[in-house]
Structures are given as C-alpha cells and as structure tokens.
N, C-alpha and C positions, 0 to 999 in steps of 0.2 A: 503493499500500500504506499500511496505517496507520503513522503515526510513534510510537505507544505500544510499549513494551517488548516484548510480544507480537509485535507487527507486525515489529518490527525483528529478530526471531529468525527469521521467515519469510523476510524480505527478505534477511537475511545468508545463508540457505541458497540461495536462488534465485541470488544473486550469485556464490557460489562455484560453483554448478552451471554457470554461463555464463561462468566465468572463463577467458579464452583462454590465460592463463599458468598455470592451475592445474596443468598437468602437470609443470611445472617444479619445483614445491615437493619432488617425490621425489628430485630431484638433490641435496638437502641432507641434511645429518645433524641433524635436529631432534627435539627432545623434544615429544611429544604434548601432554604434560601441562603444557607451559610456552608461554605468549604471548611471543615474543621480539620487542621491539620497540625494539631498539637496535641494529640493523643501520646505522644512521647513525654509530654509534661503531666497531662491529666487526661485520662481516659474518659471517654463519653460515658452517660449513663445507662446501663443495660434497664430496660423497662420493668422488669419484674422486682427490681429492687425496692421502689417506694412501697408496693404492697407487703413485701417480706418484712420490711422494717416496721410497718405500721402494726404486723402481726406481732413482731417482738416485743414492741412497745406497748400495745393494748392488751395482748393475752399474755406473753410469757413474763414481762415485767409488771404489767398493770394488774393481771388476775393471779397469776401463779407466785409473782415476786420471788422470794427466796427459793422456793422449790424448783425452780426453771434450772438452778445449776445441777440438779440430777434429773427432774423430770423433762427438761428441755434440752438436756445435753450440753449445757453452756462449759461444765467443767472439762470436758474432753474435746472442745471446740478447737482449740490452737493445734492439736495433732491432726484432728480430723479434717480440718481446712488445709492443714499443711501437706496432706496426704494428696489433697486435690492440687495444689500447686505443684506437688513434686510432680504429677503426671505431665505438667507442662514444662518441666525443666530436667526431666530425664533421671527423677530420683526415686527409688521404691518406696513404699509404704514405710513409716517410721524414722525418716531420716529428715525430716522437715517440722519445723514448729513455727507457727505464726504469732507474731507479737512484738510488742515495743517499735522503735522506729530504724530505719537503716542505719541510722549513726550508732544507736545502742548495739545493734547487731554486730556493726564493723568492731567496736571495741571489744565484746566478747570474743568475737573470732580471733582478732588479732593476738590478744593478750593469751587466750587460751592456745593457739599456735605457737608462741614463745614458749609456752609451758611444756608443750608437747616435743619440742624441737630437742629440748635437753641441753646439758651443760656444751660450753664453747661455741655455742651460736648466740650471738649478739648483736645481730643486724636484721633490721626490718626493711626490706625494700618496698619502695612506692612507686606506682606509676606517675611520672614526673607530670603528666596532664591529667591527673585524675580530679574528678568533681571533688570541689575544695574540702567538704566535711569528711572524706574519706582520709585526705592528708591530714587535716587537723587532728583526727582521732588517731591515726596512726601514730603521728608525733607525741601524742600524749601517752599513748600506750608504751612506746618506745621508752620515753623518759621514767615511766613507772615501773618498767621492766629491766633497766639498766642496760637497755639497747640503744646502739646508734641507728639513725634512720638515714637512709639514702635515697634520693629520687632520681630514677633511670626512666628514659624512654620505654614505655610498654614493650616495644618490639625488641628491645635490647634486655629485658628480663632474663630470658634464657641463658645468654653469655654472662651477665652479670653476676648470677647467684653462684656462691661459693661456699668454701668450708666454713665461713662463720655467719652464713645467712640461716637465719631461723624461718622467717616466713616472706613471702612476696605477695602484697595486697595489689591486685590489678583489674580494671575496668573492663568486662568484656566488650563493651562498646563505649567508645569515648563520647561524652555526652555534648562535646561541642562539634566534633567533626563528623561523627557519626562512624568513625573507623572501627571495624570489627577486629578483634586481637583473636590469635590462634589459641584456643583455650586447650586445646588438646596438645599442640607440640610445647605450649609454654609449661604446662603442668608436667609432662614428661620430663621437661629439662631441669625443673626446679627440683623434681623429685630425684633426678640423677645427681643433682648437687647436694643430696641429703637433706633438702629444706622443704617446709611445706608451703601451699599456696591457698589464698583466700581470692576468690573471685566475686566482684560486684556486679550482680545480673540486671540492674536497674532498667538499664537500656536494652536488654534482650530478651529476658522473659515474657513470653506471650508474642514475640516477633519472629523468632526463629528457633530451632531446636538447640538445646543446649548439651544434653548428655552428661550431668552431672556424675552419675554412676559410672557409665561407659568409659569415661575419660580419668576416673580414680581421682576427682576433684576431692581435696582435703576439706576445705570448708566453704560456703558460699552464702551471700546475703543478697537480699534485694527487697526493693519496695513492690507494692501492689496496686497502686494507684495509676500506673503509666498504661502500658498495653495490657494488664490484667484487670484494669476498669474497676477497681475496688473503691473509689472514690477518695474525696481529699482527705489527706489523713490517714487514710486506711494502713492497718498495721503491716509492718515488714515481716520477713522471714529469715530464719537460720538454718543453712543444711550442715549436718556433721556425718562425715562418711562413717558408715556402718562400724569399720574396724577400730575407728578412733573414739567411739560414743563413750566405751568405758573409762576411757583416760581422759575425756574432755573435762577440763578444770575450769569452771566459769569463772570469771571475776566479779560475776554479779551473783551470788548465790541467794537468790530470795527464797522466799518460804513456799513459791508454786512449784520449785523446782526439787523440793525436798523429797526423798523417798516417801515419807509419811507426812504429808503437810499439815495434817489436821491433829497429829501427836503433839505439835508445838513445842518439840524438843528444842533445848538450848545449843546443842550441838547438832552442825548441819550434817546431812547424809545425803547423797546426790540422788535423784531418782535415775531411773535405767531408761535409756532409748532417748527420742528426741525431746522428751519432758526435761531433760537435764538443761535445755537451753531456755526453760522459762525463767521468770523473775517474780513479778508481781501479779496481781490479780488481772486477767485477760482484759481487754478493751472489747466489752460484749457487742455493743451496738455497732461499732464499726468493722469488727470482726465477723459478725453475721450479714452485715452490708457486703462485704466481700464475697462471704459464701454463696449468696444469692448472686451475686455478680458473676461469679465462676460458671454459673448454669449454662451462659452462652457459648462455652467451650465444649458442651456436650456433644460428640460427634463431629467435632472439628479434627482435622488430621494437620498436625505441624508441619509435615511437609507441603500440604497445600498454602498454609500460612506463609511459608518461607518462598514458595514458588511465587505467589501473588505479591509480598513485599517487594522481591527484585524487580518483577514486572511493573509494578507501580511506580518505584524509583527509576528505572529504566526509562519508563515513558515521560515521567515529568522533566528529566534531563533532556530528553529530545524535544518536548515541549518548549522548555525553557530556551533552548538554543533557536527554535523557531520563532518564538515571539519576543524574545527579549533582545533589546538593540546591542549589538556587538560590542563588548568591552566593559558593560555596565555590571556584570556579575562574573564570578569565578567559584566554581564547584570546589570545596575542600573535602568533600567526601569521597573516598575512593571510586574509582570506577570498575575495578575488579570484584565480581561478586563475592568471592570468598574473603574480601577486607572491608564489605559494608554491612552496615546494620540495616534498619527499616527508616532511616532519616536521610534528608539531603540538606546540606549545610552550604548555603551560597555566601561567599565574602562579596560584600557591597561595598566598594572603597570610599563612596560618596553618601552621606546621609542615611545610613541603614537604619537607624531608629526611627527616623521619620517615613521611611518607605513602610516598614512594618506597620507603623501606625494608621497609614493610608490604607494598606491592604485590608487591615482588621475593619477599617470603616467601610470599605466596599465589601465586606463579607467574607474575607478569606484570612483564615486565623491562623497563625503560625507564631513564632516567637523571635526574639532578639536576644543575641547575647554580644555583650561590649568585647572589643569595639566596634566590630564591622560584619557579624555573622547573622544571617537570617535563615532560622532553622524551620524545617518543615518535615513533619513526622507522619509517617504513613502507617496507618492501623488497619491492617488487611482485613479485620472482620467487618469494618463497617466504611472504609474509604473505597470510592469508586474510580473508574478511568475518566468519565467525562467531568467529575469535578476535579478531578488532578489536571485535565487539560485547562478547565476555566482558572484554576488558580494560576497557572504559567501565564494564561494569556491576560489575566489582570496584573500580574506582576509586569509584564512586558508595558501595558498601557501606563501603569504607575510610573516606571522609569523612562517611558518616552516623554512622560511630562507635559 
C-alpha cells in the first residue's frame, strides 16, 4: 500500500479491521474524540472497575465490614492478585506479591539482594538512565548496607558486573527513550559474574512478554497503573525467584509478612513464599480495583500484544515521516524491534512543552519529558491504527504552525 497520507488512511482502516485485539477496546471507558497515547503513564479505565469498586465499598466494606478479611478473601488478595500479574510477566503462582509502591519494593529488592549476595560483594550497579526514584532508592540502600553505588549504561551492565558486584538494578524499558534492554542476556551475564539482578518492569509489563521464570531473574518490581490499567496509585508488585524465597531477608519485616501474624509475637519469623514480601495492611480498595482491571486480560495472548505494539509503533513512525515537516522531530526510540518497548519518543528541538500542550488541546494526549522529548505510549489493548494516524497528522499540523 502507498506510504502517502491517503494511502496511510486506507492502510489504517485495513489494520483496524484485521486487529485480533480490536474487540478488547470496548472493555475500556474511552472518549472517541480523544487519541489517548499516555497509557505508559496511566492506563485507561476498564469499564468493569467502577461496578466492582461499588460492590467492595457497599457490600464488603459497608455491610460485612471486618468479616471481609476472611469472607471476601481480603487477606489473601496480595498473593491472589500477584498470581494474576504473574501470568503477564512469566511468573508461576506463588512468586509475586502485590502491595506497596514501586519505590518501596525497589528498596526491599535491592537490600535483600545485597544480603543474598554475601561477603565481599559491596557494589550496587544502577542503570545510569534509570527512572529517578530507582536511583534515589538504590543510593540509599547502598549507604545502608555499606556498599558503593556505581551508575553505568544499562547496555554495559553485563560487562561491568564483576567480583565485587552484589546486585544490578536495571530498567527493562527506559522510561524516556522507550529503549528495551536485553533481560535474558543481562541476567545471564550478571549471574556469570556471581551477582544478582533486580529488574524494574514498570514500562514493560502488559506491553510485551517478560519471562521472569524462563530467564532466571532473581528479583523484579513494577507498577500496575500503566499498561496493567490498575488506576492511579494502584499498588506495585514484588517478584522473588522461587529458589531465593527461603533466603529472602526483607529490610521491612512488617507484621503482615510474619509466619503467624496474629500471634503478635515480639520476635519476627518470616512467612513462607511470596507473602514474605508483604509489609503492612494491604491497600484493599486499590488492590481490588486492580484485580477487576486485570479481567480485561482474560483470553489475551501476550504474543498478540507484542505483535500489535510493534505494528502500532512502526505505523506511527511512518505516519510521522509522512505528515511532520522534515527536521522538526527526531525519534530517540530504537528502530530495531528487539530494542523497542511500546512507546515512541520524539526529540523536538524547539518548544516541545508547548507542542505537547497544543496536541492535548486538539485531543491527542501524550506527555512531555524535559528538556525536549515528546512521548507517545501505545497500549495495544485499546489503541487503534486510525487514531495512531490521526495523532501523527495532528502533530504535523501543530509543527507546521
């Protein structure tokens, strides 16, 4: 088909007609007049969540009250929902617990990894382009454990891990550029150096297959409000490899992770399995909103999600080339599929913040990262090809001024 603007419109319609995930879009509350390309920051609302929350508030909290901890399954929810998340990141049941924020889980994971690494390993490697909170938390964890911290390019972690490395903390997808890093290869190389690895999956879970168990990942963390659509402030999750769970020594041993929490013992004895990663009382309302949101994933194959993600980002880049005046933007997202997440980041040398403001005013919602990056996130469950074309066309109109 033609790459010209008219040909792109025809092509978009054909791609939408053949979209195997197209029917899932109706499960989301979306405004047809808006192109929502910020699911990499906050996923859209699944339609069933509001009704489920009303039931939780009115019936489980309102009528059953304290009885819901047992009768409504509240107590087991962090592990039950963790198993549902696990299916989307390649983790067998019993390896993920949902709760706390990503920042708190990064802290648990990094400190626990240092403790697991053993004597003589006093270095924490961190992705130099990491999302800031990961760097802040890793630096604090290093100070508290007597380690030095060293920032390196994520692509250099395999070569930089050495005999003093305890743990490497790496983002699976770079939040700014959308670059996808080699989880399998990096994990194997860090293990060959005798160290452990913690992966931040915030920008990959729900956008592409991860394979935590298959690739022998030690620990992983992630949020649930992006591609998993759990809602603003939805609880994060912590993954601990099965073989490491008996030795996982959490730096935050709260009463919820005690082997017998209601014994109220003075001495701490950790629970078995994923529950060892719990801390305090679960965030029930947001946790059960996430549980409901995960229903949209029933019957969805992650291979289809990845195929559509790459098709959407490929198509968007072609549309940008067709509609945007030459030289106005430059993609900083890798062209190679093996190195691309589910977003496209465009460097806009002049007035990027204002450009994004105008795009949003015209109904194309992306976001801006200082100093000059326009980010567009493509959530395969609800983003279509015609609206992808529209986003590029509006961008071209804004930049043509």
